[in-house]
C-alpha positions in Angstrom: 0.8 79.7 1.3 -2.5 79.3 -0.2 -2.9 80.3 -3.7 -5.8 83.1 -4.1 -8.2 83.4 -6.9 -8.2 86.7 -9.2 -11.3 87.5 -6.8 -9.1 86.9 -3.6 -10.7 83.7 -2.6 -8.7 81.0 -1.1 -8.0 77.8 -3.3 -9.1 74.7 -1.9 -6.6 71.6 -2.2 -7.9 69.0 -4.9 -10.0 66.3 -3.3 -8.1 62.8 -4.2 -10.9 60.0 -4.1 -9.6 56.7 -2.5 -9.6 53.8 -4.8 -9.2 50.4 -2.8 -6.8 48.1 -4.3 -6.8 44.3 -4.1 -3.6 42.4 -5.1 -4.3 38.8 -6.2 -1.9 36.1 -6.6 -1.5 32.5 -7.7 1.0 29.6 -8.2 0.3 26.3 -9.5 1.6 23.0 -7.8 4.5 22.9 -10.1 5.2 26.6 -10.1 5.8 26.7 -6.1 9.1 25.3 -6.4 10.3 28.3 -8.4 10.5 30.7 -5.4 12.5 33.6 -7.1 9.8 34.2 -9.6 6.4 33.0 -8.9 6.1 32.6 -5.3 3.3 34.4 -3.5 5.4 36.5 -1.3 7.3 37.9 -4.4 3.8 38.5 -6.1 2.3 40.1 -3.0 5.4 42.5 -2.4 5.4 43.5 -5.9 1.6 44.2 -5.9 1.6 45.8 -2.3 5.0 48.2 -3.7 2.9 49.2 -7.0 0.0 50.2 -5.0 2.3 52.3 -2.9 3.6 53.9 -5.7 0.2 55.2 -6.7 -0.5 56.4 -3.1 -0.7 60.0 -4.5 -3.5 59.1 -7.0 -5.6 57.8 -3.8 -4.6 54.0 -4.1 -4.8 52.1 -0.9 -4.5 48.6 -0.1 -7.6 46.5 1.1 -7.0 44.3 4.3 -8.0 41.0 2.8 -5.7 38.9 1.0 -6.5 37.0 -2.3 -4.1 34.2 -3.0 -4.5 31.0 -4.5 -1.8 28.1 -3.7 -2.0 25.0 -5.9 -4.2 26.4 -8.6 -4.4 26.3 -12.2 -4.9 29.2 -14.4 -7.0 27.5 -16.6 -10.1 27.3 -14.5 -11.9 29.9 -12.5 -12.8 27.6 -9.8 -10.4 28.8 -7.2 -11.3 29.8 -3.6 -9.5 33.2 -3.5 -10.9 34.3 -6.9 -14.3 33.7 -5.9 -14.0 35.7 -2.8 -12.5 38.5 -4.7 -15.1 38.4 -7.5 -17.7 38.4 -4.6 -16.2 41.5 -3.2 -16.1 43.0 -6.6 -20.0 42.5 -6.8 -20.4 44.1 -3.0 -18.5 47.3 -4.5 -15.4 46.7 -2.1 -12.7 46.9 -4.6 -12.1 49.8 -7.2 -8.5 48.1 -8.8 -7.5 44.7 -9.2 -3.5 44.3 -9.1 -1.6 41.3 -10.1 1.9 40.5 -10.6 1.4 39.1 -14.2 -1.9 38.7 -16.2 -1.4 34.9 -16.3 -1.7 34.8 -12.6 -5.4 36.2 -12.9 -6.2 33.5 -15.6 -4.4 31.6 -18.7 -7.8 31.3 -20.8 -8.7 33.7 -23.1 -12.3 32.7 -22.6 -12.2 33.1 -19.0 -10.5 36.1 -19.0 -13.0 37.9 -21.1 -15.2 36.8 -18.6 -13.1 38.3 -16.0 -12.9 41.8 -17.8 -16.8 42.0 -18.5 -17.2 41.6 -14.6 -14.7 44.5 -13.9 -16.3 46.6 -16.7 -19.9 46.2 -15.4 -18.5 47.5 -11.7 -16.1 50.0 -12.8 -13.1 48.4 -11.6 -9.9 48.9 -13.4 -7.4 45.8 -13.7 -3.4 46.3 -13.6 -0.3 44.0 -14.4 2.6 45.2 -12.4 5.3 44.0 -15.0 3.0 44.5 -18.1 1.4 47.9 -19.0 -2.2 47.4 -19.7 -5.3 49.4 -19.4 -8.6 47.7 -20.0 -10.5 51.0 -20.2 -9.0 51.3 -24.0 -9.7 49.5 -26.9 -6.1 49.5 -27.7 -5.4 48.3 -24.3 -8.0 45.4 -24.8 -6.5 44.3 -28.0 -2.8 44.2 -26.7 -4.3 42.5 -23.5 -6.0 39.6 -25.9 -2.8 39.2 -28.2 -0.7 38.4 -24.9 -3.4 36.5 -23.2 -3.5 34.3 -26.5 0.1 33.6 -26.1 -0.8 32.8 -22.4 -3.4 30.1 -23.3 -1.0 28.8 -26.1 1.7 28.3 -23.4 -0.8 26.5 -21.4 -2.0 24.2 -24.0 1.5 23.3 -25.1 2.2 22.7 -21.1 -0.6 20.1 -21.1 0.5 18.7 -24.3 4.0 17.9 -23.0 2.4 16.6 -19.5 0.3 13.9 -21.8 3.4 13.0 -23.7 5.3 12.5 -20.5 2.7 10.3 -19.0 2.6 8.4 -22.3 6.2 7.9 -22.0 6.1 6.8 -18.6 3.7 4.2 -19.2 5.8 2.7 -21.9 8.4 2.7 -19.5 6.4 0.6 -17.2 6.6 3.4 -14.5 3.7 3.5 -12.1 2.0 6.9 -12.3 0.0 7.1 -9.0 -3.8 6.3 -8.2 -5.2 3.8 -5.6 -2.8 1.0 -5.4 -4.4 -2.6 -6.4 -4.9 -5.4 -3.8 -1.7 -7.2 -3.3 0.4 -4.1 -3.9 1.8 -1.1 -1.6 3.3 2.2 -3.0 6.9 3.0 -1.7 8.7 5.8 -3.4 6.2 6.1 -6.1 6.7 2.5 -7.0 4.6 -0.5 -6.6 5.7 -2.9 -4.3 3.9 -6.5 -3.2 2.5 -7.4 -0.1 2.9 -10.7 0.6 -0.2 -11.1 2.9 -2.3 -9.4 0.0 -0.6 -11.2 -2.5 -1.8 -14.8 -1.4 -5.2 -13.5 -1.4 -4.8 -12.5 -5.1 -3.2 -16.0 -6.0 -6.1 -17.4 -4.2 -8.8 -15.8 -6.4 -6.8 -16.4 -9.8 -6.3 -20.3 -8.7 -10.1 -20.6 -7.4 -11.3 -19.2 -10.5 -9.0 -21.2 -12.9 -10.5 -24.5 -11.2 -14.0 -23.5 -10.9 -14.6 -21.0 -13.8 -17.5 -19.4 -11.8 -17.4 -15.7 -10.0 -20.2 -16.8 -8.3 -19.1 -19.8 -6.6 -15.8 -18.1 -6.0 -17.1 -15.3 -4.2 -19.0 -17.2 -1.7 -16.0 -19.2 -0.9 -13.9 -16.3 -0.1 -17.2 -14.7 1.9 -17.1 -18.0 4.1 -13.4 -17.5 4.5 -13.5 -13.6 5.7 -11.8 -12.3 2.7 -12.1 -8.5 2.0 -11.1 -5.9 -0.2 -8.0 -3.5 0.7 -10.4 -1.2 2.2 -11.7 -3.9 4.5 -14.8 -4.0 2.5 -16.4 -7.6 2.0 -15.5 -8.9 -1.5 -18.1 -9.0 -4.1 -18.4 -10.2 -7.3 -17.5 -7.1 -9.0 -14.5 -7.1 -7.2 -13.5 -10.5 -8.3 -13.7 -9.6 -12.3 -12.1 -6.4 -11.9 -9.2 -8.2 -10.3 -9.2 -11.0 -12.7 -8.9 -8.6 -15.5 -6.0 -6.2 -14.0 -2.8 -6.7 -16.0 -0.9 -5.5 -13.1 -1.1 -8.6 -11.5 1.0 -10.2 -14.7 3.7 -7.7 -14.1 2.0 -5.3 -17.0 0.8 -1.9 -17.3 -1.7 -0.6 -19.8 -2.5 2.9 -21.4 -5.0 3.5 -24.2 -5.5 0.1 -24.9 -1.9 -0.9 -25.2 0.0 -3.3 -23.2 3.7 -2.6 -21.5 5.9 -4.3 -19.5 5.8 -3.1 -15.9 8.6 -2.0 -13.6 6.9 -4.0 -10.5 6.9 -7.6 -9.8 4.1 -10.0 -11.1 2.0 -11.7 -8.5 0.6 -14.3 -10.9 2.3 -16.5 -13.3 1.8 -16.0 -17.0 0.8 -19.5 -17.2 -2.2 -18.7 -14.7 -3.0 -15.5 -16.1 -3.2 -17.3 -19.5 -5.6 -19.9 -18.0 -7.8 -17.5 -16.3 -7.9 -14.9 -19.4 -8.9 -18.2 -21.6 -12.2 -18.6 -19.3 -12.9 -14.9 -19.1 -13.4 -14.6 -23.0 -15.8 -17.6 -22.8 -19.2 -16.1 -22.2 -20.9 -16.3 -18.6 -23.7 -18.8 -19.6 -21.2 -21.1 -21.4 -19.4 -21.3 -18.2 -22.6 -21.7 -15.9 -23.5 -24.6 -18.4 -20.3 -26.3 -17.5 -20.3 -26.0 -14.1 -24.2 -27.1 -14.2 -23.2 -30.1 -16.0 -20.3 -30.9 -13.1 -23.0 -30.0 -10.6 -26.1 -31.7 -8.9 -27.7 -28.1 -8.9 -30.0 -28.8 -11.9 -31.1 -25.0 -12.3 -27.5 -23.7 -12.0 -26.8 -21.4 -14.9 -30.6 -21.3 -16.0 -32.0 -18.6 -14.0 -31.1 -15.1 -13.8 -31.9 -12.3 -11.6 -33.1 -8.9 -12.9 -29.6 -7.3 -13.2 -28.5 -10.2 -15.4 -26.6 -12.2 -13.0 -26.9 -16.0 -12.3 -28.9 -17.0 -9.3 -26.6 -19.2 -7.1 -27.9 -22.4 -5.1 -27.4 -23.1 -2.0 -27.8 -25.8 0.9 -27.6 -26.7 4.6 -26.5 -29.8 6.5 -28.9 -31.4 9.3 -27.7 -34.4 10.9 -25.2 -35.4 8.3 -28.0 -34.9 5.2 -27.5 -32.4 2.9 -30.7 -30.3 2.1 -30.2 -28.0 -1.2 
């Protein structure tokens, strides 16, 4: 029966205002392997269950999903998070619900920025597994303390990753990236591609003989040599290749050289010969080449980019025209 006031009027039921709730979930690449605690499904179910428990308070789920898979908590540049913030700006969301606060951000500075956006638009932030209320000063203090530890954990993980990378390089392990000409990657290891390796040795031997990248690139282009991507080989490609210690079976890290676990393509003797030529100045090498060539201006004329101009010639009826 409806209650009546002292004057006999029927009391109206309390009107509960709807609060639109948006669960947000995130997993980084490494965390996706731990399905029990960090999967997007588990986060979504926990957030939806929490919102359902607050149905009496007018909490309702929004239709859209805000989930980022394979994104670090150390950055705000995430597609779903950008959509979430845009909908907050548009006044479509009243409550942001997360499984844990580090799902939203692991950076204290970034989180403060997010809280400022929430406050500006009257949005409440809720963590399902942690009791936080961002509308009180004590809640902010507690939240900042916890977030400081989350940021510390992120920095600690970064240090561990860097240490692991350094240890792997010291062990000669290939750590990914674009495979150089002469190698293919199989099961995260460099394996010699014999057809490309022949071109690599051709380049090293050609430079050891001529000492000139300009002459060598002209010869290689005439032979139809290309890079691994199929582009016509140029002088920069030549010098990058000649300075790559991968070809002698080594790896480098922060200026240090370590033995690699992959097979070398060129011998140590050939590498040392080429390396000895490379430490010599280009002008000195050009002078030597000019002394051995009838092109009198070789090594004396340089272009605007600082590179030496190269002579060319043609033959007609057995006569050489330079």
